[in-house]
N, C-alpha and C positions, 0 to 999 in steps of 0.2 A: 504494500500500500504506500501511497506517497507520504513522505514525512517532511517535506520541505516546503514552506509557504512561498518561497522565492520562485518555485517552479510553477508559473501561473497557468500554463497551457498543456493540454494533452493533444498530441497529433497521432492519428491512426492512418496507416497506409496499407493497402491490400490489393490483391488481384485474385480473381476467381475464374475458372474456365468459362469460355464464352457460351457454352451450352451446358445445361439448359439456361435460357435467359432469365427464367423465374428466380434463379439463385441470386443473380446480380440485383434484381429488383427487390428481393427480400432484404438484402443487406442495406440497400439504399433507403428503403422505407424505415428500417430500424434506426438508421443514422438520422433521418429526417425527424422521426418521432421524438428522439431525445434532444433535438435542437442543434445537432452538429452542423457546421457550415463548411462548404467545400472550399479548399484553398487552391489546389492544383490537381487535375486528373482525379485519381482515387485517393487523394489526401484530404482528410477532414480534421477539423479542430473543435475542441470544447474547452471551456474553463476547467482547470484542474481541481477536482475534489474527490472524495472517497467514492461517491456514487458513480461518477463518470468513469473513474478508474476501473471500478468493478464491471461496469457496462462494457467498456472496451475489452476487458479480459474475456468476457463471454463472447463478444463479437469475433475476436481472433480465433477462439475455439471453434465457433460456427464456420468461419472461413476455412479453417483447416479441415473440418468435416466435409466440406464441399470439394475438397481436392485443391483448394487455393492456398495462398500464402499471404501472410501479413504480420505486422508488428505495430506497436505504438510506443511513443516516447513522451517523456515529460521535459518541458523546456521553459526557461524564464523569458525568452524572447525569440523573435524570428528576425533574422538579419535584414530581410528586404521589406519588412512591414513595421511601422510604428504601432505601439499598443492602441493608440486612438483609431488607427486604420483597421485593426483587427476587430475592435469593438463596433466600428461602423459597419463592418461586414455582417455581424450578428444583428444589429439594429435594422439594417436594410432587409435582411431575410425575414425577420419578424414583421417588418412593415408590410411586406408582400402578403404575408399570412393574415395580418390584421385587416388588410384591405378587402379581403374576401368577406370577412364578417362585417366590416364597415358598410359594404354595399347592402347587405341584408338589413342592418340596423337602419340605414337611410330609408329603405322601403317601409319599415315599421313606423318610422317617424312621419312619413307622408300619410300613412293610414291613420295614425293618431291625429294628425293635423286635420284630416278630412272629417273625423268624428268631432273634433273640437269646433269645426265650422258648421256643424249641424247634421252631418251625415251620420248614419249608424249602420254600417254594412253588415251583411250576414256573417262576416268573419270576425266581428268584434270579439266574440266569445273566446276565440283561440289566440288572441294577441298575447295574453299572459304566457301561454304555452310556447309561442314562438320566441318571445323575449327570453324565456328560460333556456330554450334550446340554444339560442345564439350566445347567451351569457356563458353557457357551458363551453361552447367552441372558443370563446374569448379566453376563458379560464385555462383551457388546455394550452393555448398559445402562450399565455402569461407565464405558465410554469417553465417555459424555455426562454423567456425574455430575461436573460441573465443580467442585462445591464439597464433594465427599466427604461426601455426606449420611449421617446417622446410620443410616437404614434400610439403606443399602448396606453399611455396615460390619458391622452385625449379621448380615445375610444372608450376607455373605462368610464370616464366622466359622462360621456354621451349615453352609455347604457344605464348608468345610475339615474340620470335625469329622466330617461325614458321609463324606467321602472317606477320612479316616483310619480311622474305625470300620469302614467297609466293607472296607478292606484288611486291617486287623489283627484285627477282631472276627469277620468272616465267612469271608474267604478262608483264614485260618490256623486257623480253628476245626476241631477234629477232627469228622469226619462220622460220628457214631455213629448206629446204627439206633434210632429212637424206640421206646419200649416200647409194646405194645398197650394200648388203653384198658381198664383193669380195671373190672369191674362192681361197683357200690356199692349198698348198701341204705340207704334214707333213715333207717331206725330208728337207724342208727349215727351219725347226724349231727344229733341233737337237742340243744338247749340248748348250742350251740357259738358261739364268737366267730369270725367269718370275717374273715380279714386279707387286705387287698389294698393296691394302691399308691394314693398320693395323687392328687388331680386326676382322679377317675373320669370315664371317658367311655364310649363305646358298649359295648364288650365287658364292662366291669366293671358298668355299669348293668344291662345285660341279664342278666348272670350273677346279680347280686344279686336281681333280680326273680324269676328262676327259683328261687333258693334259698328266698326267702320264700313263693312260691306253691306249689312242688312238694316242698320238702324240710322246711323248718321255718318256720312262720309267725312265730315269735318270734326268729328269727335276729338276732344283733347283729353290726354291722360296725365294724371299726377300720382305720386306715390307717397305712402306713409310707412312708418316702421312696421316690421313684420308682425309684431304681436299687438298692434294697435286695434282698437275697436272702431267700428264705423261711427262717424259723426255726420248727421244729416245737416247740410247747408243748402241754401238756395242755389239753384242752377248746378248742383253736383249730384252725382249718382255713385253709390259705392258698390263694388263687386269683388267677389272672391276675397272677402274680408269678414272677420267676425261680426255678426249682427248686420251685415251688409244687405242692401236691397236685393241684390242678386248674389246668392252664395249656395253652398251645398244644401240639398234637401234630401233626407233619407240617404240613399246610396247614390244619388245623382250628383255629379260634379257641377260646378258653376256653368260651364259651357252647355251642358245638357239642360240645366234649369232655364237658361236664357232662350235656348232653342224652343223649349216648350212654352215659356212665358209669352213669346212673341208669335207663337203659332206657326213656326216655319215648317213648310211642307217639302222643302227641297230635299230630295233623296240623297244627294251627295253630302249635304250637311249632316243629315242623320247618320250616314255611314261614318263620317269624320268624327262624330260624337263618340263612336265606339272606340276609336283610337285614343281620343282625349281621356275618356273614362278609364281605359285600361292603364294608361300612363300615369294618371293622377290618383285614382283610387286604389289601383293595384289589387283588386279583389278577384281577378281572373274571370270576371263575368263575360268578357269577350276574349276569345283566343285568336289574335290576329298577328301574324309574323311581321307585318309592316310596321307595327307600333314601335318595336325596338329600334329600327332604323331611324324613325322620326325622332325618337328620344335622343339618340346619339347626336343628330344634327343640332337639336335645340340645346343640348348640353354644351356643345362646342360654341354656340352663340352666347350662351350665358357666361362661359369662361373667358371669351375674347372681347366682349363688349365693355366699353369704358364706363357707360352710364346705364341706368335702368331704362331710360327712354330709348337708347340705341338698341338694347336687348329686345325690348318690346317690339320696336319697328321691324327688326330683322326677323323676329319670331313670326310676326304677322305676314311677312313676305313668304315664309316657308308654308304657312297655311294657305296663302293665296295660290302658290304654285301647286300645292297638293290638291286644292279644289279644282284648279284648271286641268290637272292631269286626269281627273276622274270624269271630265265632261265627254 
């Protein structure tokens, strides 16, 4: 067993016969599971401690049983790498693993946001189960996050906030029956300023496109902080915002609500509403492979736009092109 704290690292190097391929994959999976990082070829590294030392012992025994050859060493440093560079390798690898969980957490955040705005999808009941499942995935990665990476800390806080909001903001919220969607006349919505939340994305972009194309071609848009509640003022209309005039109703996203409220019969618009619903609510109500491609384009717009107004305008252009392509 290691007896010197100065020897910070364990390096394992091995080779196994090329056939069967499953043997190579078996060793690789075990190294990945314990958090080892690849340095060069079949050379992997771990921080030096008793547990990792013993794990490497067993791995070398397994390599031998496969007809392969291997060894591991303890070392205080690696000549071609600074300690900070080695730690960065571990943090980068954990960051890639955290990103997989982060994507799933982002979807749950969007679902919770949909509920907060008034929707209550059929899948609300399993949100707790999903959060628990993804929290376990996070905890599994955390166990091999030997240097407490920044990405792990940020994701951990997001999960904790999600757990708290799910418990206090949804479970304890009064379950009132949503009002039916009132019918509207576009003549009453001319020369208005439409207020929505900052950082527009799918539902807000699509809704703004609908407003400009089917309600008022000269509509003006302004933005308020993400968690702000709607404030009714003269000559303004609020949409996709908490307590807004147009927002989620039951499991309908804002775009769907507006289409119904203004009695739009356009078949293309109704088909587009399926895309918007799938990307915003994410309850798998509509299974459409085109939706993911649209989301990727809108994500790129969101990341590259300098202002909310620019992002909204560019997003509206995408929906206009989508509409034209379906004619």
